[in-house]
DSSP file (Angstrom, degrees, kcal/mol; ACC not computed):
  #  RESIDUE AA STRUCTURE BP1 BP2  ACC     N-H-->O    O-->H-N    N-H-->O    O-->H-N    TCO  KAPPA ALPHA  PHI   PSI    X-CA   Y-CA   Z-CA
    1    1 A M              0   0    0      0, 0.0     2,-0.1     0, 0.0     0, 0.0   0.000 360.0 360.0 360.0 131.4   93.2  101.7  126.9
    2    2 A D     >  -     0   0    0      1,-0.1     4,-2.4     4,-0.0     5,-0.2  -0.396 360.0-107.4 -84.0 165.4   95.2  104.9  127.0
    3    3 A I  H  > S+     0   0    0      1,-0.2     4,-2.5     2,-0.2     5,-0.2   0.864 116.0  54.2 -60.6 -40.5   94.9  107.7  124.4
    4    4 A A  H  > S+     0   0    0      2,-0.2     4,-2.3     1,-0.2    -1,-0.2   0.913 111.1  45.5 -63.7 -42.4   98.3  106.9  122.7
    5    5 A K  H  > S+     0   0    0      2,-0.2     4,-2.7     1,-0.2    -1,-0.2   0.914 113.3  49.3 -66.4 -43.0   97.4  103.3  122.1
    6    6 A A  H  X S+     0   0    0     -4,-2.4     4,-2.1     1,-0.2    -2,-0.2   0.894 111.9  49.4 -63.9 -36.7   94.0  104.1  120.8
    7    7 A S  H  X S+     0   0    0     -4,-2.5     4,-2.2    -5,-0.2    -2,-0.2   0.916 111.8  48.4 -64.4 -44.3   95.5  106.7  118.5
    8    8 A A  H  X S+     0   0    0     -4,-2.3     4,-2.3     1,-0.2    -2,-0.2   0.892 110.7  50.7 -64.1 -41.9   98.1  104.2  117.2
    9    9 A D  H  X S+     0   0    0     -4,-2.7     4,-2.2     1,-0.2    -1,-0.2   0.892 110.9  48.9 -64.4 -40.1   95.5  101.6  116.7
   10   10 A E  H  X S+     0   0    0     -4,-2.1     4,-2.1     2,-0.2    -2,-0.2   0.890 110.7  50.4 -67.7 -38.9   93.3  104.0  114.7
   11   11 A W  H  X S+     0   0    0     -4,-2.2     4,-2.2     2,-0.2    -2,-0.2   0.908 110.5  49.2 -64.5 -42.7   96.3  105.1  112.6
   12   12 A R  H  X S+     0   0    0     -4,-2.3     4,-2.5     1,-0.2    -2,-0.2   0.903 110.6  50.4 -64.0 -40.0   97.2  101.6  111.8
   13   13 A K  H  X S+     0   0    0     -4,-2.2     4,-1.9     1,-0.2    -1,-0.2   0.895 109.8  51.2 -63.0 -38.4   93.6  100.8  110.8
   14   14 A H  H  X S+     0   0    0     -4,-2.1     4,-2.4     2,-0.2    -2,-0.2   0.907 109.6  49.8 -63.4 -42.5   93.6  103.9  108.5
   15   15 A V  H  < S+     0   0    0     -4,-2.2    -2,-0.2     1,-0.2    -1,-0.2   0.920 111.5  49.0 -64.5 -42.3   96.8  102.8  106.8
   16   16 A R  H  < S+     0   0    0     -4,-2.5    -1,-0.2     1,-0.2    -2,-0.2   0.876 114.4  44.9 -66.5 -34.0   95.4   99.3  106.2
   17   17 A V  H  < S+     0   0    0     -4,-1.9    -2,-0.2    -5,-0.2    -1,-0.2   0.884  98.7  78.8 -78.8 -37.9   92.1  100.6  104.8
   18   18 A R  S  < S-     0   0    0     -4,-2.4     2,-0.1    -5,-0.2     0, 0.0  -0.259  87.9-105.1 -68.9 154.4   93.5  103.3  102.4
   19   19 A G        -     0   0    0      1,-0.1    -1,-0.1     2,-0.1     2,-0.1  -0.346  36.8-103.2 -76.0 165.5   95.0  102.3   99.1
   20   20 A S     >  -     0   0    0      1,-0.1     4,-2.1    -2,-0.1     5,-0.2  -0.343  28.4-108.6 -83.6 167.9   98.6  102.3   98.5
   21   21 A V  H  > S+     0   0    0      1,-0.2     4,-2.8     2,-0.2     5,-0.2   0.860 120.2  59.4 -62.3 -35.0  100.5  105.0   96.5
   22   22 A E  H  > S+     0   0    0      2,-0.2     4,-2.3     1,-0.2    -1,-0.2   0.918 105.7  46.4 -61.2 -42.5  100.9  102.5   93.7
   23   23 A Q  H  > S+     0   0    0      2,-0.2     4,-2.3     1,-0.2    -1,-0.2   0.917 113.3  49.2 -66.4 -41.5   97.1  102.1   93.4
   24   24 A D  H  X S+     0   0    0     -4,-2.1     4,-2.7     1,-0.2    -2,-0.2   0.913 110.3  51.8 -63.6 -41.1   96.7  105.9   93.4
   25   25 A R  H  X S+     0   0    0     -4,-2.8     4,-2.2     2,-0.2    -2,-0.2   0.922 110.0  48.4 -61.2 -45.1   99.4  106.3   90.8
   26   26 A E  H  X S+     0   0    0     -4,-2.3     4,-2.0     2,-0.2    -1,-0.2   0.914 112.7  48.2 -65.0 -42.4   97.7  103.7   88.5
   27   27 A A  H  X S+     0   0    0     -4,-2.3     4,-2.0     1,-0.2    -2,-0.2   0.919 111.4  50.0 -63.8 -43.1   94.3  105.4   88.9
   28   28 A L  H  X S+     0   0    0     -4,-2.7     4,-2.7     1,-0.2    -1,-0.2   0.870 107.4  54.5 -62.2 -37.2   95.9  108.8   88.2
   29   29 A A  H  X S+     0   0    0     -4,-2.2     4,-2.3     1,-0.2    -1,-0.2   0.914 107.9  49.6 -64.0 -40.9   97.6  107.5   85.0
   30   30 A R  H  X S+     0   0    0     -4,-2.0     4,-1.4     1,-0.2    -1,-0.2   0.915 111.9  48.7 -62.7 -41.4   94.2  106.3   83.8
   31   31 A L  H  X>S+     0   0    0     -4,-2.0     4,-2.5     2,-0.2     5,-0.8   0.908 109.9  51.9 -64.5 -41.7   92.7  109.7   84.5
   32   32 A I  H  X5S+     0   0    0     -4,-2.7     4,-0.7     1,-0.2    -1,-0.2   0.903 107.6  51.4 -62.1 -41.7   95.5  111.4   82.7
   33   33 A E  H  <5S+     0   0    0     -4,-2.3    -1,-0.2    -5,-0.2    -2,-0.2   0.851 111.9  49.6 -61.6 -33.5   95.0  109.3   79.7
   34   34 A Y  H  <5S-     0   0    0     -4,-1.4    -2,-0.2    -5,-0.2    -1,-0.2   0.938 139.7 -13.7 -73.3 -49.9   91.3  110.2   79.7
   35   35 A D  H  <5S-     0   0    0     -4,-2.5    -3,-0.2     2,-0.1    -2,-0.2   0.539  73.8-133.4-137.1 -10.8   91.6  114.1   80.0
   36   36 A G     << -     0   0    0     -5,-0.8    -4,-0.2    -4,-0.7    -3,-0.1   0.852  30.6-172.7  60.5  38.4   95.1  115.1   80.9
   37   37 A D     >  -     0   0    0     -6,-0.2     4,-2.1     1,-0.1     3,-0.3  -0.437  26.3-131.8 -62.9 130.2   94.1  117.6   83.6
   38   38 A P  H  > S+     0   0    0      0, 0.0     4,-2.3     0, 0.0    -1,-0.1   0.851 106.0  52.5 -55.3 -36.7   97.2  119.6   84.9
   39   39 A F  H  > S+     0   0    0      2,-0.2     4,-2.3     1,-0.2     5,-0.2   0.915 109.1  49.1 -66.7 -41.5   96.3  118.9   88.6
   40   40 A E  H  > S+     0   0    0     -3,-0.3     4,-2.6     1,-0.2    -1,-0.2   0.898 109.1  53.1 -63.2 -39.2   96.1  115.2   88.0
   41   41 A I  H  X S+     0   0    0     -4,-2.1     4,-2.5     1,-0.2    -1,-0.2   0.909 109.1  49.6 -61.7 -43.3   99.4  115.3   86.2
   42   42 A E  H  X S+     0   0    0     -4,-2.3     4,-2.0     2,-0.2    -1,-0.2   0.901 111.4  48.1 -62.8 -40.9  100.9  117.1   89.3
   43   43 A L  H  X S+     0   0    0     -4,-2.3     4,-2.6     2,-0.2    -2,-0.2   0.903 111.3  52.0 -65.0 -40.0   99.4  114.4   91.6
   44   44 A Y  H  X S+     0   0    0     -4,-2.6     4,-1.6     1,-0.2    -2,-0.2   0.920 108.1  49.7 -59.3 -45.9  100.8  111.7   89.4
   45   45 A E  H  X S+     0   0    0     -4,-2.5     4,-0.7     1,-0.2    -1,-0.2   0.882 112.1  48.5 -64.4 -37.2  104.2  113.2   89.5
   46   46 A H  H >< S+     0   0    0     -4,-2.0     3,-1.0     1,-0.2     6,-0.2   0.937 112.1  48.9 -66.6 -42.6  104.0  113.3   93.3
   47   47 A A  H 3< S+     0   0    0     -4,-2.6    -1,-0.2     1,-0.3    -2,-0.2   0.760 109.7  53.7 -67.2 -23.6  102.8  109.7   93.5
   48   48 A S  H 3< S+     0   0    0     -4,-1.6    -1,-0.3    -5,-0.2    -2,-0.2   0.602  78.4 115.9 -88.0 -11.0  105.7  108.7   91.2
   49   49 A D    <X  -     0   0    0     -3,-1.0     4,-2.2    -4,-0.7     3,-0.4  -0.380  67.3-137.1 -59.7 124.4  108.4  110.3   93.3
   50   50 A P  H  > S+     0   0    0      0, 0.0     4,-2.6     0, 0.0     5,-0.2   0.843 102.2  54.5 -53.5 -35.4  110.6  107.5   94.6
   51   51 A R  H  > S+     0   0    0      2,-0.2     4,-2.8     1,-0.2     5,-0.2   0.921 108.0  48.8 -65.5 -42.5  110.8  108.9   98.1
   52   52 A V  H  > S+     0   0    0     -3,-0.4     4,-2.5    -6,-0.2    -1,-0.2   0.912 114.2  47.0 -60.6 -43.7  106.9  109.0   98.4
   53   53 A R  H  X S+     0   0    0     -4,-2.2     4,-2.3     2,-0.2    -2,-0.2   0.900 112.3  49.3 -66.2 -42.0  106.8  105.4   97.1
   54   54 A L  H  X S+     0   0    0     -4,-2.6     4,-2.4    -5,-0.2    -2,-0.2   0.917 111.6  48.5 -63.6 -44.7  109.5  104.3   99.4
   55   55 A I  H  X S+     0   0    0     -4,-2.8     4,-2.9     2,-0.2     5,-0.2   0.926 111.0  50.7 -63.8 -43.2  107.9  105.9  102.5
   56   56 A D  H  X S+     0   0    0     -4,-2.5     4,-2.6     1,-0.2     5,-0.2   0.944 111.2  48.0 -60.0 -45.7  104.5  104.4  101.6
   57   57 A R  H  X S+     0   0    0     -4,-2.3     4,-2.3     1,-0.2    -1,-0.2   0.909 113.1  48.8 -60.6 -42.4  105.9  100.9  101.3
   58   58 A A  H  X S+     0   0    0     -4,-2.4     4,-2.4     2,-0.2    -2,-0.2   0.925 111.4  48.5 -62.9 -46.2  107.8  101.4  104.6
   59   59 A V  H  X S+     0   0    0     -4,-2.9     4,-2.2     1,-0.2    -2,-0.2   0.943 114.4  45.3 -61.8 -47.5  104.8  102.6  106.5
   60   60 A R  H  X S+     0   0    0     -4,-2.6     4,-1.8     1,-0.2    -1,-0.2   0.857 112.1  52.6 -67.6 -32.7  102.6   99.7  105.2
   61   61 A S  H  X S+     0   0    0     -4,-2.3     4,-2.5    -5,-0.2    -1,-0.2   0.909 109.0  49.9 -62.4 -44.4  105.3   97.2  105.9
   62   62 A R  H  X S+     0   0    0     -4,-2.4     4,-2.2     1,-0.2    -2,-0.2   0.869 108.9  51.4 -65.9 -40.1  105.6   98.5  109.5
   63   63 A V  H  X S+     0   0    0     -4,-2.2     4,-2.2     2,-0.2    -1,-0.2   0.891 112.0  47.3 -64.2 -39.2  101.9   98.2  110.0
   64   64 A G  H  X S+     0   0    0     -4,-1.8     4,-2.5     2,-0.2    -2,-0.2   0.911 111.0  50.7 -68.4 -40.1  101.9   94.6  108.8
   65   65 A Q  H  X S+     0   0    0     -4,-2.5     4,-2.2     2,-0.2    -2,-0.2   0.923 111.3  48.4 -61.2 -43.6  104.9   93.7  110.9
   66   66 A Y  H  X S+     0   0    0     -4,-2.2     4,-2.6     2,-0.2    -1,-0.2   0.909 110.4  51.6 -63.7 -44.5  103.2   95.2  114.0
   67   67 A S  H  X S+     0   0    0     -4,-2.2     4,-2.3     1,-0.2    -1,-0.2   0.914 110.5  48.2 -61.9 -41.8   99.9   93.3  113.2
   68   68 A R  H  X S+     0   0    0     -4,-2.5     4,-2.4     2,-0.2    -1,-0.2   0.896 109.6  53.9 -66.2 -36.1  101.8   90.0  112.9
   69   69 A H  H  X S+     0   0    0     -4,-2.2     4,-2.4     2,-0.2    -2,-0.2   0.927 109.0  47.9 -60.0 -46.1  103.6   90.7  116.2
   70   70 A L  H  X S+     0   0    0     -4,-2.6     4,-2.3     1,-0.2    -2,-0.2   0.910 110.1  51.7 -65.7 -39.5  100.3   91.2  118.0
   71   71 A R  H  X S+     0   0    0     -4,-2.3     4,-2.5     2,-0.2    -1,-0.2   0.911 110.0  49.9 -61.6 -40.3   98.9   88.0  116.5
   72   72 A R  H  X S+     0   0    0     -4,-2.4     4,-2.6     2,-0.2    -2,-0.2   0.913 109.8  50.8 -63.0 -42.1  102.0   86.1  117.7
   73   73 A L  H  X S+     0   0    0     -4,-2.4     4,-2.4     2,-0.2    -2,-0.2   0.913 111.2  48.2 -59.4 -43.6  101.6   87.5  121.2
   74   74 A E  H  X S+     0   0    0     -4,-2.3     4,-2.4     2,-0.2    -2,-0.2   0.906 112.2  48.9 -62.1 -43.6   98.0   86.5  121.3
   75   75 A E  H  X S+     0   0    0     -4,-2.5     4,-2.6     1,-0.2    -2,-0.2   0.915 111.7  49.3 -63.5 -42.4   98.8   83.0  120.0
   76   76 A R  H  X S+     0   0    0     -4,-2.6     4,-2.2     2,-0.2    -2,-0.2   0.909 111.2  49.3 -62.0 -42.9  101.6   82.7  122.6
   77   77 A A  H  X S+     0   0    0     -4,-2.4     4,-2.4     2,-0.2    -1,-0.2   0.907 111.0  50.4 -65.6 -39.8   99.2   83.9  125.4
   78   78 A K  H  X S+     0   0    0     -4,-2.4     4,-2.7     2,-0.2    -2,-0.2   0.929 110.0  49.6 -64.3 -44.3   96.6   81.4  124.3
   79   79 A R  H  X S+     0   0    0     -4,-2.6     4,-2.5     1,-0.2    -1,-0.2   0.900 110.8  50.4 -60.7 -38.9   99.1   78.5  124.3
   80   80 A T  H  X S+     0   0    0     -4,-2.2     4,-1.6     2,-0.2    -1,-0.2   0.893 112.2  46.7 -66.7 -39.9  100.3   79.5  127.8
   81   81 A R  H  X S+     0   0    0     -4,-2.4     4,-1.2     2,-0.2    -2,-0.2   0.918 113.7  48.5 -67.7 -41.0   96.7   79.5  129.0
   82   82 A D  H  < S+     0   0    0     -4,-2.7    -2,-0.2     1,-0.2    -1,-0.2   0.864 112.6  47.9 -64.2 -39.0   95.9   76.2  127.4
   83   83 A A  H  < S+     0   0    0     -4,-2.5    -1,-0.2     1,-0.2    -2,-0.2   0.816 113.0  48.6 -72.3 -29.1   99.0   74.6  128.8
   84   84 A G  H  <        0   0    0     -4,-1.6    -1,-0.2     1,-0.2    -2,-0.2   0.675 360.0 360.0 -85.2 -17.3   98.3   75.9  132.3
   85   85 A A     <        0   0    0     -4,-1.2    -1,-0.2    -5,-0.1    -2,-0.2   0.506 360.0 360.0 -86.7 360.0   94.7   74.8  132.4
């Protein structure tokens, strides 16, 4: 496996594991209700930015599309091997 592919795989794994901006936004809202820390408010405003939310959804969508693409390729290769055997 070359370095670029390994790096891409690691990045996709990281995107799948981390929470979404929506989850962060909800957690920050709960924290703000609790103590209203100015830094938490700033983070909440950043997480509420429509562009940040749009980019997060697009990145997560792309990772999911690529994962489905890889699964389809594996299934196709398996069917080809089974048909040829």
